[in-house]
N, CA, C and O atoms as a GROMACS GRO file, in nm:
protein
  612
    1GLN      N    1   2.645  -6.184  -2.310
    1GLN     CA    2   2.645  -6.077  -2.210
    1GLN      C    3   2.564  -5.959  -2.258
    1GLN      O    4   2.560  -5.928  -2.377
    2GLN      N    5   2.499  -5.896  -2.164
    2GLN     CA    6   2.426  -5.772  -2.191
    2GLN      C    7   2.511  -5.658  -2.134
    2GLN      O    8   2.514  -5.637  -2.013
    3VAL      N    9   2.578  -5.586  -2.223
    3VAL     CA   10   2.670  -5.479  -2.181
    3VAL      C   11   2.608  -5.345  -2.217
    3VAL      O   12   2.555  -5.328  -2.327
    4GLU      N   13   2.614  -5.249  -2.123
    4GLU     CA   14   2.555  -5.117  -2.144
    4GLU      C   15   2.654  -5.006  -2.114
    4GLU      O   16   2.747  -5.023  -2.035
    5HIS      N   17   2.633  -4.892  -2.179
    5HIS     CA   18   2.715  -4.772  -2.157
    5HIS      C   19   2.658  -4.691  -2.041
    5HIS      O   20   2.537  -4.694  -2.015
    6GLU      N   21   2.745  -4.619  -1.972
    6GLU     CA   22   2.706  -4.523  -1.869
    6GLU      C   23   2.805  -4.407  -1.875
    6GLU      O   24   2.915  -4.418  -1.821
    7ALA      N   25   2.768  -4.297  -1.939
    7ALA     CA   26   2.855  -4.179  -1.946
    7ALA      C   27   2.861  -4.113  -1.809
    7ALA      O   28   2.758  -4.090  -1.746
    8GLU      N   29   2.983  -4.084  -1.764
    8GLU     CA   30   2.998  -4.025  -1.631
    8GLU      C   31   3.114  -3.926  -1.627
    8GLU      O   32   3.207  -3.933  -1.706
    9LEU      N   33   3.104  -3.833  -1.533
    9LEU     CA   34   3.215  -3.746  -1.496
    9LEU      C   35   3.300  -3.822  -1.396
    9LEU      O   36   3.248  -3.879  -1.300
   10ALA      N   37   3.431  -3.824  -1.419
   10ALA     CA   38   3.524  -3.893  -1.328
   10ALA      C   39   3.605  -3.790  -1.251
   10ALA      O   40   3.660  -3.697  -1.310
   11LEU      N   41   3.612  -3.806  -1.120
   11LEU     CA   42   3.692  -3.721  -1.033
   11LEU      C   43   3.822  -3.793  -1.004
   11LEU      O   44   3.821  -3.908  -0.962
   12VAL      N   45   3.934  -3.726  -1.026
   12VAL     CA   46   4.065  -3.787  -1.002
   12VAL      C   47   4.125  -3.723  -0.876
   12VAL      O   48   4.144  -3.601  -0.870
   13ILE      N   49   4.153  -3.806  -0.778
   13ILE     CA   50   4.206  -3.758  -0.650
   13ILE      C   51   4.353  -3.720  -0.666
   13ILE      O   52   4.430  -3.791  -0.732
   14GLY      N   53   4.392  -3.608  -0.605
   14GLY     CA   54   4.529  -3.559  -0.616
   14GLY      C   55   4.611  -3.570  -0.489
   14GLY      O   56   4.734  -3.574  -0.494
   15ARG      N   57   4.543  -3.577  -0.374
   15ARG     CA   58   4.612  -3.588  -0.245
   15ARG      C   59   4.539  -3.689  -0.159
   15ARG      O   60   4.417  -3.705  -0.167
   16ARG      N   61   4.617  -3.758  -0.077
   16ARG     CA   62   4.558  -3.856   0.016
   16ARG      C   63   4.455  -3.785   0.104
   16ARG      O   64   4.481  -3.677   0.157
   17CYS      N   65   4.340  -3.849   0.119
   17CYS     CA   66   4.238  -3.788   0.205
   17CYS      C   67   4.158  -3.894   0.279
   17CYS      O   68   4.131  -4.003   0.229
   18ARG      N   69   4.123  -3.858   0.400
   18ARG     CA   70   4.043  -3.944   0.487
   18ARG      C   71   3.959  -3.852   0.575
   18ARG      O   72   4.010  -3.754   0.629
   19ASN      N   73   3.831  -3.883   0.590
   19ASN     CA   74   3.740  -3.802   0.673
   19ASN      C   75   3.741  -3.655   0.634
   19ASN      O   76   3.752  -3.568   0.721
   20VAL      N   77   3.728  -3.628   0.507
   20VAL     CA   78   3.731  -3.492   0.456
   20VAL      C   79   3.589  -3.434   0.459
   20VAL      O   80   3.494  -3.498   0.414
   21ALA      N   81   3.576  -3.313   0.510
   21ALA     CA   82   3.448  -3.244   0.504
   21ALA      C   83   3.419  -3.207   0.359
   21ALA      O   84   3.510  -3.169   0.286
   22PRO      N   85   3.294  -3.217   0.316
   22PRO     CA   86   3.263  -3.184   0.177
   22PRO      C   87   3.314  -3.047   0.133
   22PRO      O   88   3.360  -3.031   0.020
   23GLU      N   89   3.306  -2.949   0.220
   23GLU     CA   90   3.352  -2.814   0.182
   23GLU      C   91   3.504  -2.808   0.161
   23GLU      O   92   3.553  -2.714   0.098
   24ALA      N   93   3.578  -2.905   0.212
   24ALA     CA   94   3.724  -2.911   0.192
   24ALA      C   95   3.763  -3.007   0.081
   24ALA      O   96   3.881  -3.015   0.045
   25ALA      N   97   3.668  -3.080   0.026
   25ALA     CA   98   3.698  -3.186  -0.072
   25ALA      C   99   3.770  -3.133  -0.195
   25ALA      O  100   3.854  -3.203  -0.252
   26TRP      N  101   3.738  -3.011  -0.239
   26TRP     CA  102   3.801  -2.956  -0.359
   26TRP      C  103   3.952  -2.949  -0.345
   26TRP      O  104   4.023  -2.957  -0.446
   27ASP      N  105   4.003  -2.936  -0.223
   27ASP     CA  106   4.148  -2.928  -0.200
   27ASP      C  107   4.218  -3.060  -0.231
   27ASP      O  108   4.340  -3.063  -0.245
   28TYR      N  109   4.144  -3.169  -0.242
   28TYR     CA  110   4.200  -3.302  -0.264
   28TYR      C  111   4.180  -3.352  -0.407
   28TYR      O  112   4.221  -3.462  -0.441
   29LEU      N  113   4.117  -3.270  -0.488
   29LEU     CA  114   4.086  -3.309  -0.626
   29LEU      C  115   4.197  -3.264  -0.720
   29LEU      O  116   4.230  -3.145  -0.725
   30LEU      N  117   4.254  -3.359  -0.794
   30LEU     CA  118   4.353  -3.325  -0.898
   30LEU      C  119   4.282  -3.266  -1.018
   30LEU      O  120   4.323  -3.163  -1.071
   31GLY      N  121   4.175  -3.332  -1.062
   31GLY     CA  122   4.103  -3.286  -1.180
   31GLY      C  123   3.992  -3.381  -1.217
   31GLY      O  124   3.953  -3.468  -1.140
   32VAL      N  125   3.942  -3.362  -1.340
   32VAL     CA  126   3.830  -3.442  -1.388
   32VAL      C  127   3.859  -3.495  -1.527
   32VAL      O  128   3.941  -3.440  -1.601
   33THR      N  129   3.790  -3.603  -1.562
   33THR     CA  130   3.800  -3.660  -1.696
   33THR      C  131   3.668  -3.728  -1.732
   33THR      O  132   3.574  -3.729  -1.652
   34CYS      N  133   3.663  -3.784  -1.850
   34CYS     CA  134   3.545  -3.858  -1.898
   34CYS      C  135   3.556  -4.005  -1.858
   34CYS      O  136   3.666  -4.060  -1.849
   35ALA      N  137   3.443  -4.066  -1.833
   35ALA     CA  138   3.440  -4.210  -1.802
   35ALA      C  139   3.319  -4.275  -1.869
   35ALA      O  140   3.214  -4.213  -1.883
   36ASN      N  141   3.337  -4.399  -1.908
   36ASN     CA  142   3.226  -4.483  -1.952
   36ASN      C  143   3.222  -4.601  -1.857
   36ASN      O  144   3.302  -4.695  -1.868
   37ASP      N  145   3.130  -4.597  -1.763
   37ASP     CA  146   3.119  -4.701  -1.661
   37ASP      C  147   3.045  -4.821  -1.721
   37ASP      O  148   2.934  -4.854  -1.681
   38VAL      N  149   3.111  -4.886  -1.817
   38VAL     CA  150   3.053  -5.000  -1.889
   38VAL      C  151   3.009  -5.106  -1.787
   38VAL      O  152   3.085  -5.143  -1.697
   39THR      N  153   2.887  -5.153  -1.803
   39THR     CA  154   2.830  -5.245  -1.705
   39THR      C  155   2.770  -5.367  -1.774
   39THR      O  156   2.694  -5.354  -1.870
   40ALA      N  157   2.804  -5.485  -1.723
   40ALA     CA  158   2.743  -5.610  -1.770
   40ALA      C  159   2.617  -5.633  -1.688
   40ALA      O  160   2.623  -5.685  -1.577
   41ARG      N  161   2.503  -5.594  -1.743
   41ARG     CA  162   2.376  -5.600  -1.669
   41ARG      C  163   2.338  -5.741  -1.628
   41ARG      O  164   2.280  -5.762  -1.522
   42ASP      N  165   2.368  -5.839  -1.712
   42ASP     CA  166   2.332  -5.976  -1.675
   42ASP      C  167   2.408  -6.019  -1.550
   42ASP      O  168   2.350  -6.082  -1.462
   43TRP      N  169   2.536  -5.986  -1.542
   43TRP     CA  170   2.613  -6.020  -1.422
   43TRP      C  171   2.567  -5.937  -1.302
   43TRP      O  172   2.563  -5.987  -1.190
   44GLN      N  173   2.531  -5.812  -1.326
   44GLN     CA  174   2.485  -5.726  -1.218
   44GLN      C  175   2.359  -5.785  -1.154
   44GLN      O  176   2.343  -5.782  -1.032
   45ARG      N  177   2.269  -5.838  -1.236
   45ARG     CA  178   2.146  -5.898  -1.184
   45ARG      C  179   2.173  -6.030  -1.111
   45ARG      O  180   2.104  -6.063  -1.015
   46GLN      N  181   2.274  -6.107  -1.155
   46GLN     CA  182   2.303  -6.238  -1.096
   46GLN      C  183   2.372  -6.228  -0.961
   46GLN      O  184   2.347  -6.309  -0.872
   47ASP      N  185   2.459  -6.129  -0.946
   47ASP     CA  186   2.546  -6.121  -0.829
   47ASP      C  187   2.484  -6.032  -0.721
   47ASP      O  188   2.405  -5.942  -0.750
   48ASP      N  189   2.522  -6.059  -0.596
   48ASP     CA  190   2.477  -5.975  -0.486
   48ASP      C  191   2.553  -5.843  -0.478
   48ASP      O  192   2.507  -5.750  -0.411
   49GLN      N  193   2.666  -5.834  -0.542
   49GLN     CA  194   2.744  -5.710  -0.547
   49GLN      C  195   2.792  -5.691  -0.690
   49GLN      O  196   2.780  -5.781  -0.773
   50TRP      N  197   2.849  -5.573  -0.720
   50TRP     CA  198   2.869  -5.533  -0.859
   50TRP      C  199   3.013  -5.545  -0.909
   50TRP      O  200   3.042  -5.496  -1.018
   51THR      N  201   3.102  -5.606  -0.835
   51THR     CA  202   3.243  -5.610  -0.876
   51THR      C  203   3.260  -5.672  -1.014
   51THR      O  204   3.326  -5.613  -1.100
   52ARG      N  205   3.203  -5.786  -1.037
   52ARG     CA  206   3.220  -5.854  -1.166
   52ARG      C  207   3.153  -5.774  -1.278
   52ARG      O  208   3.208  -5.764  -1.388
   53ALA      N  209   3.036  -5.718  -1.252
   53ALA     CA  210   2.960  -5.647  -1.356
   53ALA      C  211   3.026  -5.517  -1.400
   53ALA      O  212   3.005  -5.472  -1.513
   54LYS      N  213   3.106  -5.457  -1.313
   54LYS     CA  214   3.169  -5.329  -1.346
   54LYS      C  215   3.321  -5.336  -1.348
   54LYS      O  216   3.386  -5.236  -1.378
   55GLY      N  217   3.378  -5.451  -1.317
   55GLY     CA  218   3.523  -5.461  -1.306
   55GLY      C  219   3.588  -5.559  -1.401
   55GLY      O  220   3.702  -5.600  -1.378
   56PHE      N  221   3.520  -5.597  -1.507
   56PHE     CA  222   3.579  -5.693  -1.601
   56PHE      C  223   3.684  -5.624  -1.689
   56PHE      O  224   3.688  -5.502  -1.697
   57ASP      N  225   3.769  -5.704  -1.754
   57ASP     CA  226   3.871  -5.649  -1.844
   57ASP      C  227   3.804  -5.558  -1.946
   57ASP      O  228   3.699  -5.591  -2.001
   58THR      N  229   3.865  -5.446  -1.971
   58THR     CA  230   3.823  -5.340  -2.065
   58THR      C  231   3.707  -5.256  -2.015
   58THR      O  232   3.661  -5.167  -2.087
   59SER      N  233   3.658  -5.278  -1.895
   59SER     CA  234   3.551  -5.193  -1.843
   59SER      C  235   3.610  -5.061  -1.792
   59SER      O  236   3.730  -5.051  -1.767
   60ALA      N  237   3.526  -4.963  -1.779
   60ALA     CA  238   3.558  -4.832  -1.722
   60ALA      C  239   3.671  -4.757  -1.794
   60ALA      O  240   3.766  -4.712  -1.729
   61PRO      N  241   3.663  -4.741  -1.927
   61PRO     CA  242   3.763  -4.658  -1.993
   61PRO      C  243   3.753  -4.513  -1.943
   61PRO      O  244   3.644  -4.463  -1.915
   62LEU      N  245   3.869  -4.448  -1.934
   62LEU     CA  246   3.879  -4.309  -1.887
   62LEU      C  247   3.957  -4.227  -1.988
   62LEU      O  248   4.034  -4.282  -2.067
   63GLY      N  249   3.938  -4.096  -1.986
   63GLY     CA  250   4.021  -4.009  -2.069
   63GLY      C  251   3.938  -3.910  -2.148
   63GLY      O  252   3.817  -3.901  -2.126
   64PRO      N  253   3.998  -3.838  -2.236
   64PRO     CA  254   4.129  -3.861  -2.296
   64PRO      C  255   4.245  -3.804  -2.215
   64PRO      O  256   4.360  -3.838  -2.239
   65TRP      N  257   4.215  -3.718  -2.118
   65TRP     CA  258   4.317  -3.659  -2.032
   65TRP      C  259   4.249  -3.610  -1.905
   65TRP      O  260   4.127  -3.616  -1.893
   66ILE      N  261   4.330  -3.563  -1.811
   66ILE     CA  262   4.277  -3.508  -1.686
   66ILE      C  263   4.287  -3.357  -1.695
   66ILE      O  264   4.395  -3.302  -1.716
   67VAL      N  265   4.174  -3.289  -1.679
   67VAL     CA  266   4.171  -3.143  -1.681
   67VAL      C  267   4.182  -3.095  -1.536
   67VAL      O  268   4.102  -3.133  -1.451
   68THR      N  269   4.282  -3.011  -1.511
   68THR     CA  270   4.314  -2.972  -1.374
   68THR      C  271   4.282  -2.826  -1.341
   68THR      O  272   4.302  -2.784  -1.228
   69ASP      N  273   4.234  -2.750  -1.438
   69ASP     CA  274   4.220  -2.606  -1.414
   69ASP      C  275   4.075  -2.556  -1.408
   69ASP      O  276   4.050  -2.437  -1.426
   70LEU      N  277   3.980  -2.644  -1.383
   70LEU     CA  278   3.841  -2.602  -1.370
   70LEU      C  279   3.811  -2.563  -1.226
   70LEU      O  280   3.865  -2.622  -1.132
   71THR      N  281   3.726  -2.465  -1.209
   71THR     CA  282   3.684  -2.423  -1.075
   71THR      C  283   3.575  -2.517  -1.024
   71THR      O  284   3.512  -2.587  -1.104
   72PRO      N  285   3.552  -2.520  -0.893
   72PRO     CA  286   3.441  -2.600  -0.842
   72PRO      C  287   3.307  -2.564  -0.909
   72PRO      O  288   3.228  -2.653  -0.940
   73ALA      N  289   3.283  -2.435  -0.930
   73ALA     CA  290   3.157  -2.394  -0.995
   73ALA      C  291   3.147  -2.452  -1.136
   73ALA      O  292   3.038  -2.492  -1.179
   74GLU      N  293   3.257  -2.456  -1.209
   74GLU     CA  294   3.256  -2.514  -1.343
   74GLU      C  295   3.230  -2.665  -1.338
   74GLU      O  296   3.151  -2.718  -1.416
   75ILE      N  297   3.297  -2.733  -1.245
   75ILE     CA  298   3.281  -2.879  -1.233
   75ILE      C  299   3.137  -2.915  -1.198
   75ILE      O  300   3.087  -3.019  -1.239
   76GLU      N  301   3.072  -2.829  -1.122
   76GLU     CA  302   2.935  -2.856  -1.080
   76GLU      C  303   2.832  -2.822  -1.188
   76GLU      O  304   2.711  -2.832  -1.163
   77ALA      N  305   2.876  -2.782  -1.308
   77ALA     CA  306   2.782  -2.745  -1.415
   77ALA      C  307   2.832  -2.789  -1.552
   77ALA      O  308   2.829  -2.711  -1.647
   78LEU      N  309   2.878  -2.914  -1.563
   78LEU     CA  310   2.932  -2.966  -1.688
   78LEU      C  311   2.829  -3.052  -1.761
   78LEU      O  312   2.765  -3.139  -1.700
   79GLU      N  313   2.812  -3.029  -1.891
   79GLU     CA  314   2.728  -3.115  -1.974
   79GLU      C  315   2.798  -3.248  -1.997
   79GLU      O  316   2.919  -3.252  -2.021
   80ILE      N  317   2.722  -3.356  -1.989
   80ILE     CA  318   2.774  -3.491  -2.009
   80ILE      C  319   2.687  -3.556  -2.117
   80ILE      O  320   2.565  -3.564  -2.104
   81VAL      N  321   2.752  -3.604  -2.224
   81VAL     CA  322   2.679  -3.660  -2.338
   81VAL      C  323   2.740  -3.795  -2.375
   81VAL      O  324   2.862  -3.812  -2.370
   82CYS      N  325   2.655  -3.891  -2.413
   82CYS     CA  326   2.701  -4.018  -2.468
   82CYS      C  327   2.638  -4.037  -2.605
   82CYS      O  328   2.518  -4.018  -2.623
   83ARG      N  329   2.722  -4.075  -2.700
   83ARG     CA  330   2.675  -4.109  -2.834
   83ARG      C  331   2.723  -4.250  -2.867
   83ARG      O  332   2.835  -4.288  -2.834
   84VAL      N  333   2.637  -4.325  -2.933
   84VAL     CA  334   2.673  -4.458  -2.983
   84VAL      C  335   2.650  -4.455  -3.133
   84VAL      O  336   2.539  -4.430  -3.181
   85ASN      N  337   2.757  -4.481  -3.207
   85ASN     CA  338   2.751  -4.474  -3.354
   85ASN      C  339   2.696  -4.340  -3.402
   85ASN      O  340   2.622  -4.333  -3.499
   86GLY      N  341   2.736  -4.233  -3.331
   86GLY     CA  342   2.695  -4.098  -3.367
   86GLY      C  343   2.558  -4.056  -3.320
   86GLY      O  344   2.521  -3.940  -3.335
   87GLN      N  345   2.481  -4.148  -3.262
   87GLN     CA  346   2.346  -4.117  -3.216
   87GLN      C  347   2.348  -4.087  -3.066
   87GLN      O  348   2.399  -4.167  -2.987
   88GLU      N  349   2.294  -3.972  -3.028
   88GLU     CA  350   2.292  -3.935  -2.886
   88GLU      C  351   2.203  -4.029  -2.808
   88GLU      O  352   2.088  -4.055  -2.844
   89ARG      N  353   2.260  -4.082  -2.698
   89ARG     CA  354   2.185  -4.174  -2.610
   89ARG      C  355   2.162  -4.115  -2.471
   89ARG      O  356   2.061  -4.143  -2.406
   90GLN      N  357   2.257  -4.032  -2.426
   90GLN     CA  358   2.245  -3.974  -2.292
   90GLN      C  359   2.285  -3.827  -2.298
   90GLN      O  360   2.374  -3.789  -2.375
   91ARG      N  361   2.219  -3.746  -2.217
   91ARG     CA  362   2.259  -3.607  -2.199
   91ARG      C  363   2.215  -3.565  -2.059
   91ARG      O  364   2.101  -3.586  -2.019
   92GLY      N  365   2.307  -3.507  -1.987
   92GLY     CA  366   2.277  -3.458  -1.854
   92GLY      C  367   2.378  -3.352  -1.815
   92GLY      O  368   2.463  -3.314  -1.895
   93ASN      N  369   2.367  -3.305  -1.693
   93ASN     CA  370   2.457  -3.202  -1.643
   93ASN      C  371   2.497  -3.238  -1.501
   93ASN      O  372   2.416  -3.292  -1.425
   94SER      N  373   2.620  -3.209  -1.466
   94SER     CA  374   2.668  -3.244  -1.332
   94SER      C  375   2.588  -3.173  -1.223
   94SER      O  376   2.586  -3.220  -1.109
   95ARG      N  377   2.522  -3.062  -1.254
   95ARG     CA  378   2.439  -2.995  -1.152
   95ARG      C  379   2.314  -3.078  -1.119
   95ARG      O  380   2.248  -3.052  -1.018
   96GLU      N  381   2.281  -3.177  -1.203
   96GLU     CA  382   2.164  -3.262  -1.181
   96GLU      C  383   2.195  -3.388  -1.100
   96GLU      O  384   2.106  -3.470  -1.077
   97MET      N  385   2.320  -3.403  -1.058
   97MET     CA  386   2.359  -3.524  -0.985
   97MET      C  387   2.286  -3.534  -0.852
   97MET      O  388   2.257  -3.432  -0.788
   98VAL      N  389   2.257  -3.655  -0.810
   98VAL     CA  390   2.195  -3.676  -0.680
   98VAL      C  391   2.288  -3.625  -0.570
   98VAL      O  392   2.243  -3.559  -0.476
   99PHE      N  393   2.417  -3.656  -0.581
   99PHE     CA  394   2.519  -3.607  -0.488
   99PHE      C  395   2.628  -3.541  -0.570
   99PHE      O  396   2.680  -3.601  -0.664
  100GLY      N  397   2.663  -3.418  -0.537
  100GLY     CA  398   2.766  -3.344  -0.610
  100GLY      C  399   2.905  -3.399  -0.583
  100GLY      O  400   2.923  -3.482  -0.493
  101PRO      N  401   3.003  -3.354  -0.661
  101PRO     CA  402   3.140  -3.404  -0.647
  101PRO      C  403   3.197  -3.391  -0.505
  101PRO      O  404   3.255  -3.486  -0.454
  102ALA      N  405   3.182  -3.275  -0.443
  102ALA     CA  406   3.238  -3.256  -0.309
  102ALA      C  407   3.171  -3.348  -0.207
  102ALA      O  408   3.237  -3.403  -0.119
  103ALA      N  409   3.040  -3.363  -0.219
  103ALA     CA  410   2.968  -3.453  -0.127
  103ALA      C  411   3.014  -3.597  -0.144
  103ALA      O  412   3.029  -3.669  -0.045
  104LEU      N  413   3.038  -3.640  -0.267
  104LEU     CA  414   3.086  -3.777  -0.292
  104LEU      C  415   3.222  -3.800  -0.228
  104LEU      O  416   3.243  -3.900  -0.159
  105ILE      N  417   3.316  -3.708  -0.252
  105ILE     CA  418   3.450  -3.724  -0.194
  105ILE      C  419   3.440  -3.725  -0.042
  105ILE      O  420   3.503  -3.808   0.023
  106GLY      N  421   3.362  -3.634   0.015
  106GLY     CA  422   3.346  -3.630   0.160
  106GLY      C  423   3.289  -3.760   0.215
  106GLY      O  424   3.338  -3.813   0.314
  107TYR      N  425   3.186  -3.810   0.151
  107TYR     CA  426   3.121  -3.932   0.198
  107TYR      C  427   3.213  -4.053   0.186
  107TYR      O  428   3.231  -4.127   0.282
  108ILE      N  429   3.271  -4.073   0.069
  108ILE     CA  430   3.357  -4.190   0.048
  108ILE      C  431   3.476  -4.188   0.143
  108ILE      O  432   3.517  -4.292   0.194
  109SER      N  433   3.533  -4.069   0.166
  109SER     CA  434   3.652  -4.060   0.252
  109SER      C  435   3.620  -4.088   0.399
  109SER      O  436   3.712  -4.104   0.479
  110ARG      N  437   3.493  -4.095   0.435
  110ARG     CA  438   3.456  -4.136   0.571
  110ARG      C  439   3.482  -4.284   0.593
  110ARG      O  440   3.505  -4.327   0.706
  111PHE      N  441   3.480  -4.363   0.484
  111PHE     CA  442   3.487  -4.508   0.496
  111PHE      C  443   3.616  -4.568   0.442
  111PHE      O  444   3.650  -4.682   0.475
  112MET      N  445   3.688  -4.492   0.360
  112MET     CA  446   3.814  -4.542   0.306
  112MET      C  447   3.905  -4.424   0.274
  112MET      O  448   3.859  -4.314   0.244
  113THR      N  449   4.034  -4.451   0.281
  113THR     CA  450   4.132  -4.349   0.244
  113THR      C  451   4.139  -4.343   0.092
  113THR      O  452   4.156  -4.445   0.026
  114LEU      N  453   4.126  -4.223   0.039
  114LEU     CA  454   4.143  -4.202  -0.104
  114LEU      C  455   4.287  -4.160  -0.129
  114LEU      O  456   4.340  -4.072  -0.061
  115GLU      N  457   4.350  -4.224  -0.225
  115GLU     CA  458   4.491  -4.201  -0.257
  115GLU      C  459   4.504  -4.124  -0.388
  115GLU      O  460   4.412  -4.126  -0.470
  116PRO      N  461   4.617  -4.056  -0.408
  116PRO     CA  462   4.639  -3.989  -0.536
  116PRO      C  463   4.624  -4.088  -0.652
  116PRO      O  464   4.679  -4.198  -0.649
  117GLY      N  465   4.549  -4.046  -0.752
  117GLY     CA  466   4.523  -4.133  -0.867
  117GLY      C  467   4.395  -4.212  -0.857
  117GLY      O  468   4.347  -4.264  -0.959
  118ASP      N  469   4.337  -4.223  -0.739
  118ASP     CA  470   4.206  -4.288  -0.727
  118ASP      C  471   4.103  -4.210  -0.808
  118ASP      O  472   4.113  -4.088  -0.822
  119VAL      N  473   4.006  -4.282  -0.861
  119VAL     CA  474   3.903  -4.222  -0.945
  119VAL      C  475   3.766  -4.249  -0.883
  119VAL      O  476   3.734  -4.362  -0.847
  120VAL      N  477   3.687  -4.144  -0.872
  120VAL     CA  478   3.550  -4.155  -0.822
  120VAL      C  479   3.457  -4.124  -0.939
  120VAL      O  480   3.462  -4.016  -0.997
  121LEU      N  481   3.372  -4.220  -0.974
  121LEU     CA  482   3.272  -4.197  -1.078
  121LEU      C  483   3.146  -4.142  -1.012
  121LEU      O  484   3.109  -4.183  -0.902
  122THR      N  485   3.082  -4.048  -1.079
  122THR     CA  486   2.981  -3.965  -1.014
  122THR      C  487   2.837  -4.001  -1.043
  122THR      O  488   2.746  -3.937  -0.991
  123GLY      N  489   2.813  -4.101  -1.125
  123GLY     CA  490   2.677  -4.138  -1.161
  123GLY      C  491   2.647  -4.097  -1.304
  123GLY      O  492   2.718  -4.014  -1.362
  124THR      N  493   2.543  -4.154  -1.360
  124THR     CA  494   2.516  -4.137  -1.503
  124THR      C  495   2.379  -4.074  -1.527
  124THR      O  496   2.286  -4.099  -1.450
  125PRO      N  497   2.367  -3.994  -1.632
  125PRO     CA  498   2.235  -3.942  -1.668
  125PRO      C  499   2.143  -4.055  -1.718
  125PRO      O  500   2.189  -4.166  -1.745
  126ALA      N  501   2.016  -4.025  -1.728
  126ALA     CA  502   1.920  -4.121  -1.784
  126ALA      C  503   1.958  -4.157  -1.927
  126ALA      O  504   2.021  -4.078  -1.998
  127GLY      N  505   1.919  -4.277  -1.968
  127GLY     CA  506   1.940  -4.316  -2.106
  127GLY      C  507   2.042  -4.424  -2.129
  127GLY      O  508   2.082  -4.447  -2.243
  128VAL      N  509   2.088  -4.492  -2.023
  128VAL     CA  510   2.183  -4.601  -2.044
  128VAL      C  511   2.121  -4.702  -2.140
  128VAL      O  512   1.999  -4.720  -2.143
  129GLY      N  513   2.207  -4.767  -2.217
  129GLY     CA  514   2.153  -4.860  -2.314
  129GLY      C  515   2.255  -4.961  -2.360
  129GLY      O  516   2.372  -4.954  -2.323
  130PRO      N  517   2.210  -5.056  -2.441
  130PRO     CA  518   2.295  -5.169  -2.481
  130PRO      C  519   2.405  -5.129  -2.578
  130PRO      O  520   2.394  -5.033  -2.654
  131LEU      N  521   2.512  -5.208  -2.572
  131LEU     CA  522   2.624  -5.197  -2.666
  131LEU      C  523   2.642  -5.332  -2.735
  131LEU      O  524   2.613  -5.437  -2.678
  132HIS      N  525   2.691  -5.326  -2.858
  132HIS     CA  526   2.712  -5.447  -2.937
  132HIS      C  527   2.848  -5.440  -3.005
  132HIS      O  528   2.896  -5.331  -3.034
  133PRO      N  529   2.911  -5.556  -3.031
  133PRO     CA  530   3.039  -5.555  -3.102
  133PRO      C  531   3.028  -5.472  -3.231
  133PRO      O  532   2.932  -5.485  -3.308
  134GLY      N  533   3.128  -5.388  -3.252
  134GLY     CA  534   3.131  -5.300  -3.368
  134GLY      C  535   3.082  -5.160  -3.339
  134GLY      O  536   3.108  -5.068  -3.417
  135ASP      N  537   3.010  -5.140  -3.227
  135ASP     CA  538   2.965  -5.005  -3.192
  135ASP      C  539   3.084  -4.915  -3.160
  135ASP      O  540   3.189  -4.962  -3.115
  136GLN      N  541   3.067  -4.787  -3.184
  136GLN     CA  542   3.163  -4.684  -3.145
  136GLN      C  543   3.095  -4.598  -3.038
  136GLN      O  544   2.990  -4.540  -3.063
  137VAL      N  545   3.156  -4.592  -2.921
  137VAL     CA  546   3.098  -4.517  -2.809
  137VAL      C  547   3.180  -4.390  -2.787
  137VAL      O  548   3.303  -4.394  -2.789
  138GLU      N  549   3.111  -4.280  -2.768
  138GLU     CA  550   3.176  -4.152  -2.740
  138GLU      C  551   3.112  -4.091  -2.616
  138GLU      O  552   2.991  -4.072  -2.611
  139VAL      N  553   3.195  -4.061  -2.516
  139VAL     CA  554   3.150  -3.990  -2.398
  139VAL      C  555   3.216  -3.853  -2.403
  139VAL      O  556   3.338  -3.842  -2.412
  140GLU      N  557   3.134  -3.749  -2.397
  140GLU     CA  558   3.186  -3.613  -2.402
  140GLU      C  559   3.146  -3.540  -2.275
  140GLU      O  560   3.030  -3.541  -2.235
  141VAL      N  561   3.245  -3.477  -2.211
  141VAL     CA  562   3.219  -3.392  -2.097
  141VAL      C  563   3.264  -3.251  -2.135
  141VAL      O  564   3.379  -3.230  -2.175
  142GLU      N  565   3.174  -3.157  -2.122
  142GLU     CA  566   3.202  -3.018  -2.155
  142GLU      C  567   3.330  -2.970  -2.086
  142GLU      O  568   3.352  -3.000  -1.968
  143LYS      N  569   3.413  -2.898  -2.156
  143LYS     CA  570   3.540  -2.840  -2.108
  143LYS      C  571   3.645  -2.946  -2.078
  143LYS      O  572   3.755  -2.912  -2.033
  144VAL      N  573   3.614  -3.072  -2.101
  144VAL     CA  574   3.709  -3.180  -2.075
  144VAL      C  575   3.753  -3.245  -2.205
  144VAL      O  576   3.873  -3.252  -2.232
  145GLY      N  577   3.660  -3.292  -2.286
  145GLY     CA  578   3.696  -3.356  -2.411
  145GLY      C  579   3.606  -3.474  -2.441
  145GLY      O  580   3.497  -3.487  -2.384
  146ARG      N  581   3.653  -3.558  -2.533
  146ARG     CA  582   3.576  -3.675  -2.577
  146ARG      C  583   3.657  -3.802  -2.560
  146ARG      O  584   3.774  -3.809  -2.600
  147LEU      N  585   3.595  -3.900  -2.502
  147LEU     CA  586   3.651  -4.035  -2.489
  147LEU      C  587   3.583  -4.120  -2.594
  147LEU      O  588   3.460  -4.131  -2.595
  148ARG      N  589   3.661  -4.181  -2.682
  148ARG     CA  590   3.604  -4.265  -2.788
  148ARG      C  591   3.659  -4.406  -2.776
  148ARG      O  592   3.780  -4.426  -2.760
  149ASN      N  593   3.569  -4.504  -2.782
  149ASN     CA  594   3.609  -4.643  -2.772
  149ASN      C  595   3.525  -4.730  -2.864
  149ASN      O  596   3.405  -4.709  -2.876
  150PRO      N  597   3.590  -4.828  -2.930
  150PRO     CA  598   3.513  -4.929  -3.003
  150PRO      C  599   3.468  -5.038  -2.907
  150PRO      O  600   3.531  -5.063  -2.805
  151VAL      N  601   3.359  -5.103  -2.942
  151VAL     CA  602   3.311  -5.217  -2.864
  151VAL      C  603   3.357  -5.343  -2.936
  151VAL      O  604   3.328  -5.364  -3.054
  152ARG      N  605   3.430  -5.427  -2.862
  152ARG     CA  606   3.478  -5.554  -2.917
  152ARG      C  607   3.437  -5.666  -2.823
  152ARG      O  608   3.417  -5.644  -2.704
  153ARG      N  609   3.426  -5.783  -2.877
  153ARG     CA  610   3.395  -5.900  -2.796
  153ARG      C  611   3.518  -5.951  -2.728
  153ARG      O  612   3.511  -6.050  -2.655
   0.00000   0.00000   0.00000
């Protein structure tokens, strides 16, 4: 398998929402955390959809906790960094996202009901790359913390 890291900001839904206007989306957000949207690129290329490539056992680690006291302005300007074995691989900022957090919640809630505890991943900065057994992956989101995971087969 060809497995790659994707450092992301994760939005954790706090209240049930459906058809939410983007400007009201912040009212439905519990908080944010770190995510590594681990992706099996070989499966992603083989399949017509991405469920298997992004939904296998041990994929999408989250944490280390949910931060609930950030303002919308803070959430829209968070540094996101990924390191593998201590070497920086990705660096970006949530203000550089194609679609901001409120727009994502608003858009997704048009097509499905979001429930408390649901997690929305927001996309990854440039620099995704391969992982190998024995690697140590660290995803850091400013004002949130660091998620650390070993890579095992």
